N, C-alpha and C positions, 0 to 999 in steps of 0.2 A: 338051650338051657331050660331046665324045668322051672315052674313057679316056685317049688321048694327051694332050688338052688338060688334063684333070684332073691328070695326072701332072706336066706341065710347071708347072702352077700351084702344086702342092704342093712341087715341088722349088724353085721360085723363092721361095715363102713360107719354106721351111725355110732357104734360103740367107740371106734377109734377117733372119730371127730368129737365125740363128747369128752374123751380123755384129753385131746389137744386143746379144746376150749377150757376145760377145767384147770389143767396144769399149765397150759400156755408156755411162753418162752421164759417166764420167771419161776420155774419149778425150784430152782436151787436157792438156798439161803444166801448164796453169794451174789445173787442179783441185786441191782441197785436202780433207783430212779434215774432217769435220763439226766436230770438236772443236778445230781450229786457230784461233788468233786472231792478228790483227796488233796489235802494240802501236804506238800512234802517239803522238807528241807534237806538239801544235799550239802554235806560238810566235806571239803577237801582238806585234809589234815596231813602236814608234813611231820612224820615221825623220824627221829634221828638219835644218835648217841652224842649230840652236841651238848652245850651247856644245859644242865638239868633245869626243867621248868615246864609248866603247862599253861597255855593260853587260857585266861579266865573264862572265856566264852564256851570253851569246849571241856572245861574241867569235869562236868558231870558225865560226859560221853567217855572220856579217858578213864574216869574212875570205874565206869560200868565195864569197859573192856580191858582195863589196865593189866589184869592178871594174865591176859592172853598174849600180851605184847610186851617185850622187854626193852623198850626204849627209854632214854632219859629225858627226851625233849619232845614236846607235842605243840606244834604251832598251827593255828588256823590260817590256811592259804586263801580259802574262799567259802562263803556261805551263800547258798543259792536257793531261795525260796521259790517254789512253783506250785500252781494249782493244775491238777491233772483231772480232766472230766473222766467219769466212770465210762469204760469202754474206749477211752482214748489214750493219748500218749504225749509226752513232751520230750524234746531233745535238749541235751545239755552238753556243751563242749567241755572237754577235759584236756588238761595239758598233755603234750606228747602226741599230737595229731590223733586224739581219740574222741569218740563221741558216745555218750550214754543216752539210751532211750528208756524212759520209765513209763510203763503201761499200768493203768489202774484197771484191774480186771473184776472189781465188785467187792462185796463185803460178806463176811461170815461172822455173825454175832459182833464182837467188838474188835474184829480183826479186819485189816484191809489187805486184799490180794494184789500184790505188785509183781510185775515181771520186769526184769532188768536185762538189757542187752548193751554190751559195749563192743564197739568196733574200733579198729585201729587201722590207719592209712599208712601204707609203706611209702618210702621215698619214690617208688615207681608209680605211686597213685592207686595201687591195689588196695582193697579192703580185706580185712579178715576179722572174723568175730572172735573175740577173746573171752567173752563172758555171755552166757545166756542162762538165766536162772529165774525161778519163780518162788515166792514165799508169801506167807501171811504174816503181817506185823501187827501186833497189838496197837490199837490206837494210842497215840502218844509215845509209842516205843521207838527205839533206835536199833538199826542193824548195821554191822560193819560188813561190807561186801568184798573187800579186797585191798590190795596194795601193790604198787609197782615202783620201780626205781625212779627217784625224783631228786635231782641235785645230789646232795650228799646223804640222802636218807631214803624213805619210802613215802609215797603219796598214798594215804589211806582214805577210802571213801565210806562215809557214814551216812545213812539215810534215816531221817525221822518222818513219821506220817501220822496224820490225824484227819478227822472229817470236819 
């Protein structure tokens, strides 16, 4: 290798190192401090065509999504508050041999990046993933991510998040 080639290689390496040091691992607006945590609340809601009514604690959630669902009754089955460290996850047991994992993957402006995975265990003990999705939720917002058969209705899962 000639002196000229060595100099070019050193300059190129120095330029790359400078970029890495300047940009670092926190290039994205989605990055977050290690001590940040997202506060989430998971609402398990039974929706059915039973006697009309809405549980008072979930009235605002039902009103927000009411037009999308045509049930006459909404009852809060469970309210599960959790703190999720940025870059970490929490597990939440769901009825019907299901488990939900909520991952907090950073922030972008006033939105929190969450990833949701739901697995279901069969009678034979095998697992299958039934949901794997990512989204950005406005701080203080709520998202409805699904529903499945539950007693004489559907179990709907709503997630609220803030910092």
